[in-house]
C-alpha positions as CSV (number, residue, x, y, z in Angstrom):
1,M,-76.0,5.4,-13.1
2,P,-79.4,5.4,-11.3
3,N,-82.5,3.9,-12.9
4,W,-86.2,3.9,-12.4
5,R,-89.3,2.0,-13.6
6,N,-91.2,4.2,-16.0
7,P,-94.8,4.0,-14.8
8,K,-96.2,4.5,-18.3
9,T,-94.2,1.7,-20.0
10,G,-93.2,-0.5,-17.1
11,Q,-89.6,-0.5,-18.5
12,V,-86.5,0.2,-16.4
13,E,-84.7,3.2,-17.7
14,D,-81.3,4.7,-16.9
15,L,-81.4,8.2,-15.5
16,A,-79.0,11.1,-15.8
17,E,-77.4,12.1,-12.6
18,C,-79.0,14.9,-10.7
19,C,-77.1,18.2,-11.3
20,R,-79.1,20.2,-8.8
21,C,-80.4,22.6,-11.4
22,G,-83.8,22.8,-9.6
23,F,-86.0,22.6,-12.7
24,C,-88.1,19.7,-11.3
25,C,-88.9,21.7,-8.1
26,L,-89.6,24.8,-10.2
27,S,-92.0,22.8,-12.3
28,V,-94.0,20.9,-9.7
29,T,-93.9,21.4,-5.9
30,C,-93.5,18.0,-4.2
31,E,-96.3,16.4,-2.2
32,L,-94.4,16.9,1.1
33,A,-94.2,20.7,0.6
34,Q,-97.8,20.8,-0.6
35,V,-98.9,19.1,2.7
36,K,-96.5,21.0,4.9
37,Y,-97.5,24.5,3.6
38,G,-101.0,23.8,2.3
39,I,-100.0,24.9,-1.3
40,S,-100.8,23.6,-4.7
41,E,-98.4,21.6,-6.9
42,H,-97.9,24.7,-9.0
43,A,-97.2,27.2,-6.2
44,P,-93.6,28.3,-5.6
45,C,-92.0,26.1,-3.0
46,P,-90.9,27.9,0.2
47,E,-88.2,25.3,0.8
48,L,-86.4,25.8,-2.6
49,S,-83.4,28.1,-2.7
50,F,-80.5,28.6,-4.9
51,D,-76.9,29.5,-4.1
52,A,-74.7,32.0,-5.9
53,S,-73.7,29.4,-8.5
54,G,-77.3,28.5,-9.2
55,R,-77.4,25.2,-7.5
56,A,-80.7,24.3,-6.0
57,T,-81.1,23.4,-2.3
58,C,-84.2,21.9,-0.7
59,G,-84.8,22.7,3.0
60,L,-86.9,19.5,3.3
61,V,-83.9,17.4,2.4
62,W,-82.2,18.6,5.6
63,S,-85.3,18.1,7.8
64,C,-86.9,15.0,6.2
65,G,-84.0,13.3,4.3
66,P,-83.4,13.0,0.6
67,A,-85.6,10.0,0.0
68,A,-88.6,11.9,1.2
69,V,-88.5,14.2,-1.8
70,G,-86.8,12.0,-4.3
71,V,-83.4,13.8,-4.3
72,G,-80.6,11.8,-5.6
73,C,-82.8,9.5,-7.6
74,G,-81.5,11.0,-10.9
75,C,-83.1,13.2,-13.5
76,C,-86.4,11.6,-14.8
77,I,-88.5,14.8,-15.4
78,S,-90.8,14.4,-18.3
79,A,-90.2,17.8,-19.8
80,R,-89.6,18.9,-23.3
81,C,-87.6,22.0,-24.2
82,Y,-88.0,23.8,-27.5
83,K,-85.3,25.7,-29.4
84,D,-85.2,26.8,-33.0
85,G,-88.1,24.4,-33.8
86,R,-86.4,21.4,-32.3
87,V,-87.7,19.4,-29.3
88,Y,-85.3,18.2,-26.6
89,N,-86.0,15.9,-23.7
90,F,-84.9,17.9,-20.6
91,A,-83.5,14.8,-18.8
92,D,-81.1,14.2,-21.6
93,L,-79.6,17.7,-21.8
94,P,-76.1,18.4,-20.5
95,A,-75.9,19.9,-17.0
96,D,-74.9,23.4,-18.2
97,V,-78.0,23.6,-20.5
98,K,-80.2,22.4,-17.6
99,F,-78.9,25.2,-15.5
100,Q,-79.7,27.7,-18.3
101,V,-83.2,26.4,-18.7
102,A,-83.8,26.4,-14.9
103,G,-82.4,29.9,-14.7
104,L,-84.8,31.1,-17.4
105,A,-87.7,29.4,-15.5
106,R,-86.7,31.0,-12.3
107,R,-86.6,34.5,-13.9
108,S,-89.7,34.3,-16.0
109,R,-91.8,31.4,-14.6
110,T,-93.1,31.2,-18.2
111,A,-90.2,29.4,-19.9
112,A,-91.0,27.6,-23.1
113,V,-91.1,24.3,-21.4
114,E,-94.0,21.8,-21.3
115,V,-94.2,19.4,-18.4
116,A,-96.0,16.2,-19.2
């Protein structure tokens, strides 16, 4: 299982494996794409695409390598999802639920998700 050092706490934390739902890229455009296209972090990324099954693909991964955009590092997005008055940490959700949330975000761009 991958891990990372939380910049807020300094603690090393385990990460859920990346399931390629695309939610992180839908939430914030990476610095590499911002520089390449001259767009803001909240602009839709021209390099992000989805296959028929809903799996996300990043064009920058193919041209610059996975490490350049953080792909394969694991799910560490600081997002909370809300359902029926309960709060859920996005990174801890099962992969199928992540795909549902990402699909909602793709369709509406106003999903009930708050990114910290």
